[in-house]
C-alpha positions in Angstrom: 90.8 109.4 59.7 94.0 110.1 57.9 97.3 110.6 59.5 97.3 114.3 58.7 93.9 114.8 60.3 95.0 113.1 63.5 97.8 115.5 64.0 95.4 118.4 63.7 93.2 117.3 66.6 93.6 119.8 69.4 93.1 119.5 73.1 91.0 121.8 75.3 93.9 124.2 75.9 94.5 124.6 72.1 97.6 122.4 71.9 97.9 119.7 69.2 97.2 116.1 70.2 99.7 113.4 69.3 98.5 110.8 66.7 96.4 107.9 68.0 99.0 105.5 66.6 101.4 106.5 69.4 100.5 104.1 72.2 102.6 105.1 75.2 102.0 107.5 78.1 103.5 108.4 81.5 101.4 108.3 84.6 101.4 108.5 88.4 100.1 105.6 90.4 97.3 106.7 92.7 96.3 103.4 94.4 94.1 100.3 94.2 90.3 100.0 94.4 87.5 97.7 93.3 85.0 98.3 90.5 82.5 96.4 88.4 83.9 95.4 85.0 81.8 97.3 82.4 81.7 94.3 80.0 80.8 91.3 82.2 79.9 93.1 85.4 82.3 91.1 87.5 83.8 92.6 90.7 87.6 93.1 90.0 90.6 94.7 91.7 92.1 97.6 89.7 95.0 100.0 90.0 94.1 103.7 89.3 96.7 105.6 87.4 96.6 109.3 86.6 98.0 109.2 83.0 99.0 112.4 81.2 98.8 114.9 79.7 102.3 114.4 78.5 103.8 117.0 76.1 106.5 115.9 73.6 109.8 117.5 74.4 111.9 116.0 71.6 111.6 113.6 68.7 114.7 111.6 67.8 115.1 110.0 64.4 117.5 107.6 62.7 118.5 110.4 60.2 119.6 112.7 63.0 122.8 112.6 65.0 121.0 110.4 67.6 120.8 107.4 65.2 117.5 105.9 66.5 113.8 106.6 66.7 112.5 107.8 70.1 110.2 110.3 71.7 110.8 112.2 75.0 107.7 112.7 77.1 107.3 115.0 80.1 104.9 114.8 83.1 104.1 116.9 86.0 105.3 120.3 87.1 108.4 121.6 89.0 110.0 125.0 89.9 112.5 126.5 87.6 115.0 127.0 90.4 115.3 123.2 90.8 116.2 122.7 87.1 119.7 122.9 85.6 120.4 125.3 82.8 120.5 122.5 80.3 117.1 121.3 81.4 115.6 124.8 81.3 117.0 125.2 77.8 115.3 122.0 76.6 112.0 123.1 78.1 112.2 126.6 76.6 113.1 125.2 73.2 110.0 123.0 73.3 107.9 125.8 74.8 106.9 123.6 77.7 106.7 124.4 81.4 109.4 122.7 83.5 108.3 119.1 84.2 108.9 116.8 87.1 109.6 113.7 85.0 111.2 113.3 81.6 111.3 109.8 80.0 112.2 108.5 76.6 110.2 106.0 74.7 111.5 104.0 71.7 109.3 103.9 68.6 109.5 102.2 65.2 108.4 105.3 63.2 108.2 109.0 64.2 106.0 110.0 61.3 103.3 112.4 62.6 105.0 113.1 65.9 106.1 116.7 66.5 107.6 118.7 69.4 104.8 120.4 71.4 102.1 117.8 70.8 100.4 116.5 73.8 99.8 112.8 74.5 96.5 112.2 76.4 94.8 109.0 77.7 91.7 109.9 75.6 92.2 108.0 72.3 95.5 106.3 73.3 93.8 103.4 75.1 90.3 102.1 75.5 88.5 99.5 77.5 89.6 96.0 76.7 93.1 96.9 75.5 96.1 95.0 76.8 99.1 97.1 78.0 102.5 96.7 79.6 103.3 98.8 82.7 106.8 99.6 83.7 107.9 101.1 87.0 110.4 100.9 89.8 109.1 98.3 92.3 109.1 98.9 96.0 112.5 98.6 97.8 112.4 96.1 100.7 115.9 96.5 101.9 118.3 93.7 102.8 116.4 90.4 102.7 117.3 86.8 103.3 117.1 83.9 100.9 113.6 82.8 102.0 112.0 86.1 101.2 114.3 87.0 98.2 114.4 83.6 96.5 111.6 81.6 98.1 113.9 79.0 99.7 112.1 76.6 102.0 114.7 76.7 104.8 116.4 74.0 106.8 114.6 71.5 109.1 114.1 72.6 112.7 114.8 69.2 114.2 117.8 67.4 115.9 118.8 70.5 117.8 119.8 72.6 114.8 119.5 76.0 116.5 118.6 79.1 114.4 119.1 77.3 111.1 115.5 77.4 109.9 116.0 80.4 107.6 119.6 79.9 106.6 120.6 79.3 103.0 122.5 76.1 103.5 125.5 75.1 101.3 126.7 77.5 98.6 127.6 74.5 96.3 131.0 76.1 95.4 133.6 73.6 94.3 137.1 73.1 95.8 138.8 73.7 92.5 137.3 77.1 92.1 137.4 78.2 95.7 135.0 81.0 95.1 131.2 81.8 94.9 130.0 81.4 91.3 128.3 84.5 89.7 124.6 84.5 90.0 124.5 82.4 93.1 121.2 82.9 95.0 122.1 84.5 98.3 120.8 87.2 100.7 121.0 90.7 99.4 119.0 93.9 98.6 115.5 93.1 97.4 113.4 95.4 95.2 114.1 99.0 94.1 114.7 97.9 90.4 112.9 98.7 87.2 110.4 96.0 86.4 107.5 95.4 83.9 104.2 93.7 84.3 103.0 92.3 80.9 99.6 92.2 79.4 97.4 94.1 81.8 93.8 94.7 80.8 92.4 98.3 80.6 89.2 98.0 82.6 88.0 101.6 82.3 89.2 105.0 81.0 88.1 108.4 82.5 89.3 111.0 80.0 87.9 114.0 81.9 90.0 113.3 84.9 92.9 111.6 82.9 92.4 108.4 84.9 92.9 104.8 83.6 91.8 101.7 85.6 94.2 98.7 85.1 93.3 95.1 86.1 95.4 93.9 89.1 98.6 95.4 90.5 101.3 97.4 88.8 104.9 98.0 89.9 105.8 100.8 92.3 104.4 102.6 95.4 101.6 105.1 95.6 102.7 108.3 93.8 105.3 106.5 91.8 106.0 107.0 88.1 104.8 104.3 85.7 105.0 104.1 81.9 102.1 102.5 80.0 102.8 100.9 76.6 100.9 98.9 74.2 101.6 95.3 75.1 104.4 93.5 73.3 102.4 90.3 73.3 100.6 89.1 70.2 97.1 89.6 71.6 96.6 93.3 71.8 93.0 93.5 73.1 90.4 91.4 74.9 88.1 89.2 72.7 84.7 88.1 74.0 84.1 84.4 74.2 80.9 83.4 72.5 79.5 80.2 74.1 77.5 77.9 72.0 73.9 77.2 73.0 73.9 73.7 71.5 74.1 71.0 74.2 75.9 67.7 73.6 76.2 64.5 75.5 79.3 62.6 76.4 79.4 60.9 73.0 79.2 64.2 71.2 75.6 63.8 70.0 73.4 66.9 70.0 70.8 66.9 72.7 67.5 68.2 71.4 65.5 70.5 73.6 62.3 68.9 75.0 59.1 70.4 73.7 57.3 72.5 76.3 54.0 71.0 77.5 51.0 72.6 75.8 53.0 73.7 72.8 51.0 73.8 69.5 52.0 71.2 67.0 52.6 72.4 63.4 
């Protein structure tokens, strides 16, 4: 299918679909469950994400005043009274209903991408693809060094009271007289943007806009996540074909014994 034909594909509501070459979508994390893998029928833990549909609000190019290539995606719904005038103007210009989330995704080339197109999970990803998932991880508040940095703690012997979970020496020098930047100490844990790399797409349900991802992804239930094509070199799962030829310890091929009663040629 040519690039011009992919832009003419329309969704059920009559809007144009984004080209299949655009491999990014916004989603809402629903939770975790267990399913049978459709390829090898193994029981695996998956995270269910309701991905899309995501209308394109704006396309930025190097030639424009922005100076870089990017696409702004929207997800969800919100009331107009909760939007600022600048946000309402952006939604009206793109002829899109006010959205709850607006995120920008960098792209190498914006060819074929237009304002008003809709990005859906159908066609963007399929079973066996590897993706990177980005989200804001759960905030755990103020945490000590054992929980935050996996310190082993101090020994609980020789009458050392309440020192089992303390950090110990800070290793600052006398000549400096201060704590060096980057020193591992107690502090706020979580609540930051984090990415999980190379997650396998186990299953895609285009009718309900659901995608099942292998393992856990960042963020709480109901949190916003962004799904990209993985930045790793291996983009999709390859099946391992095991040889039926048996060999001994020396590497010699073991011939299969003839079945009793087999006819000789």
